[in-house]
N, C-alpha and C positions, 0 to 999 in steps of 0.2 A: 386694563387696556378696552374695558367695555367702553369707556368716554370717549376714544378717539375714534369709531366705528362712523360714530355719527349718526344715529338712530333715530334723534329729535327725540318723542314721546315715549317709547318702546323701552319698557323696564329691562333688567337681566332676566326675570323670570319670563317676560313675556317673549323675549328673545330667546331662550331656553325651549320653549314650548315649539318654537318654529324650525330650530334645530332637532329638537328630536323627530318631528312629525317628517320632514324631509330625509335623516338617517332611517326612520321607520319606513318610509317610501322605497329607498332602494335595497333594504334589507328585504322589503317583501318581493319586490321584484326579482331576486336573485335566489332567495331562499324557495321560492315557488317551485320555479323549473329546475335547481337542482336537487329538491328534495334533501333540504341539508336539515339533518337530525341527530341528536346524539343517542337517541334509543336506536335506531337502525345501524348505529356504528357499533354499539354493545350486545345488542339483541335482536338484530333485526333478522332477516333470512340469509342462511349461508353465503348464498350464492352474490347479495350485496351489500353485506357486511363490511369487508374490506374497500370496497370504493367509498361507502359512506364514512368509515372511517378516515381513509384519506382526506376526503375532502375535509371533515370537520378537523382533524390534526393540522393541516395547511392552513385553514383558517386558523385555529391558535397558535400556530408558529408565529404565522405574520401580525397578531395581536399583541403577541410578547413582544416580539420584536419592536415593532409600533410606538407599545406604551413605554416601555421602557427608555426608551429611545427620548421620550417626551420628558421621563423622570429625570434621565441623566444628563438633558437640555437644559434642568432647571425650570421648564415650562408647569410643570404639575408635579405632586406631592403628596403621597401615601402616609404621610407620617400619624395624622389623628383619623384614618380612616376605617370604619369599622372590621374591614377585613385582616387589617395588620395589628390587632389588638394582642397584648400579651396573655390577657386573661381569656384562653379558651373554652367556650360550651361544649365541651368535646360530646357532652349526652346529648344534648341538643341537636349539634351537628351532622352525629352519625344516625343516631334515629331518625331525623328529619331526612338526611340522603337517604337511605333505607326506603324510607315509605316511599321517598319521591320516585324511586328508583323502580317500586314495584308499580306503584300507580302508571307512571309512564308504560309499562309492558302491559298491563291493563287494559289503557286506552288505547296501547298501539300506537303511541307520539308522544312525546315532549308536549308540555304546554306549548314550546313557541311552536314547534310544528301544528300544532292543534289550532294555534291564532291564526296560520297562514292557510291552514285547509279550510278554516270558518271561511275565509272570503271565498272559496272554491266552490261552497255549495255543499258544504258537507255539515249535516245538521247533526251529526254525532260528534263532531268536534266544538259546533259550538254547545251542545249541551255541556259538554265536559269543561268548555272554557265558563260557562255560567256557575256551573257548580264549584268549580275552582275557585272563582273569584269570589264566591260567598262564604267559603270554608277560609280562604286567605284572609279575607277582612274580620269573619270571627276570630281566627287566631290572632291577627293583629290588635284589635279593639275591641271584640264581642266576647260569647260565651267561652271559648277556648283560649283567651288571651292568660287565663289562670296557669292553665295546664303549661301553657309555652312558657310563660315567667319560671316555673317551678322547674321546668327540664334546663330551662337556659342559665338557672344559679347554680347549675353543677359544673364548675369551673377547673381548669386545671391552668396554672400559671406559668408558663414555660420560659418567662423571661426575654422571650423573644417572639415576633408575630409575623416574622415577614422572612424570608430565603436572603433576603438583603443581608440580615444581621448574620449570616453564618460566614465562613472563612470563604472569600472566593468574591464575595460582593454583589452587587445585583446582575452586572454584566455578565459573571462566569454563570450562575443560576440562571439568567436568562437565555443564555446558550444552552446550557443543560437541558431544559426544557424544549427549547423553540427547535434546535439542530435536528434533535430525534424526530421531532412531529413532522418537519418538514423534508425529512430523507424518509419516512415513511409513506407521506403521501406522493412521492415521486414512485416509489415501489410499486405504487397501487395503479399505476400506469391512466391515471385521468387525462381524460378529454382535456386538452389547451383551453378549450372556453370554460370549463369547468375550473380549472386549476386559477383561470383571471377570475371568475367567479367567486371563488374560493377566497382570492386573495383581496377583493373588495370587499367582502364579508368580515374578515379579518379587521381590515382596518379601519371599517366602522368605529369598533371598540375605543382603539386610540383618537379617532376622531371626537368623538362623545368626550370624552375624559379631556382633553385637550378644549373642548369648544366651552365645556360648563367652568372648567377649573381654569384658564387660561384667558381665551377669545371673549369670554363672557364675565369675566370676573370684574367685578365692582365693590371697593372696599365699603362703600356706604349702601350699597344695597347688595347683599352676597347672598348668592344661591349654591344648591349643594353640587358638590362633584357625582356627578352620575354619568353614567354609560349603557349599555346594553343590559336591559333585565326585564322579567316578565311575570315576577310573584308581584309583588308589590304594583307594579304599573297597571294588570290587570283588574287586580281590585279597585285600583284606583280609578281608570277607567271607568269599572260597572257603577262605583258611586257617583261619579261625576255626570254618567248619562241620567240616573234617577234624582238628582239631587243638584242639577246644576247652579240652580237659582241660589244656590245656599252655598256652594264651594267654589274654589277655584281651580281651575283644567292645571295638571301638572307636568312635566317632563313624562312621566310614564304613560298619562294619557296620550299626550302627542306623539310618541313612540307607537303606542299601540294602534292610533288612529292610524298613522302612516303604514304601518307593516300590513294589516288589514288592507287599505287602498293600493300599495302596491302590489300585495297577493291578489286581490279582483284584477288589474290591469292584464298580469302576467298572466293566469289563468284564461282569462277573455282572450288575448293575443293569439295565445297556445292553444286556445279551443278543449281547455281541461276544465270549463266550468261544468260541472254537474251537480242537482240534488241528490243526496244521498240521505238516508235514514239507516235506523233500526231495523232490523230482522227480526227480533226475537223479543220478549222483555228481558228474557236473562240475558241479552247480550247490552241492553240497556242499563241490567244492574251492575253489571261489572263496570263498565263506561263511569257510571255515576263515582261507585267506588274508588275506582282508579282518580277521578278529579278529586273527590276527598283527600285521598292521600296524599297526593300530589299536592294541593292547598295548604294544607296542614303540614308538612313533609317542608315544604319550599319554605315555609316560613320559619320553623325549626332551626333548617340548615343555611339559613342565611341567604338562599337564592336558589335559584332552578340551573339547570344547564348552563345556559347563557347568561345570568346573570351573577353566580358564582363559577361558571365553569369558562365559557369564552372571554366573559369580562373579567373574572374575578380571579383567576388564576394568572393572567397578567400582572396584576397587582404584586404577586409574589408573596399575596399574604397566606401564611398555613392553615388559617379557617376554610378558605377558598379551595385551597388545594384537598383539604378534608373532606369540603361537601362534595366536592366532584367524584372522589375515590370512592366515596361511600353512596351515591346517586350509583355510581357504575356497578356495584357490589351487587345492590338492593334491584338493579335491572338486571345483573346475570343470574343471580338467585330466583329471583321471582321467573324469568325465563324457562329457567331449567326446571324449576316445580310444575309450573303450566305445562310444561312439554309432556310431563307425567299423568296428568289429572284425562282420565278419559269414561268419568260416569259421565251417563245420557241427562239432559236438559240440565246439565251445570252452568251453561253460557261458556262454557270455555272450550267445548269442543264440538261435533257433531253437525247433521246437514243443517240445523236452524242457523248456524254461527258460520258461514265460509270466509268470514274476514280474519277468522281466530289467530290465522298463522301468517297473516297479512299487516302492514304497516295503517294506520288509521284510513289514510287515502284508498 
């Protein structure tokens, strides 16, 4: 279809970067004021957890219906996608998910939320984002790659890689996921404007899948089928910033750049931009530890709460579903353990860390 767009000298790869930038801007504009974050949904303050979960599940339900609608319409296919592989690297996914979930609790926000917060002047979030990017890159191509390869080598061949292979097919299993998610969101009594924002956030997922897998499809110059994600994109963005004369920008770099721009605009309009930093060395140590765990865990699990969660689950891939469940389990377990920690100067409690029980913002 790409040839029919008449974009002149623009290549599919270049067009995909502009698409990612636009999607990222919209995501940042909406995620910043709504405080869209998976961590708040599973391990946030008790008074906020239901509304946060409602918003996240609302977006997920919309993403599932939109993505599978595109699949059933024949626009895209996940037959050869990594999320639908039958040889499931169970050990890597579970350990990676648990590590990521623990990390997002230590940093008081998943990498997606921290990317958004970086644009609002939060230097804690910026620090974690940089540590996350370096660790993720080391896991993909650096000193941590051998460990990743060893853990990923432990696989379980289930014979199927997606829920669509089970009785009922894609339509039934899409409804099994989407209907309860949407129903829960409606019981959370979210503001109508919040529901609209959540719906748009969810629709960005199929928009990216269809954009890269159908609209920009060119058999002579193919590009990867991609959607919202932050693990590899954040790592790619850092690498592009420090070596832009040697490497080309990617869809992920465009996405991250767009999110930062959109979140910055939203925070300035809402007068929420504020410089924030660490209050104590122990707090900084906790956030850096969390960044390392999320960076390595995100690569092992095959994605973050957005890449494997909001965008991955709609593919109905078993690896994405297992990754999200593992991240959620890691977050819940870590939050409960941290609630029991009361040692002074530990960085987890005490007057020097007044943000310990609050989200990263």
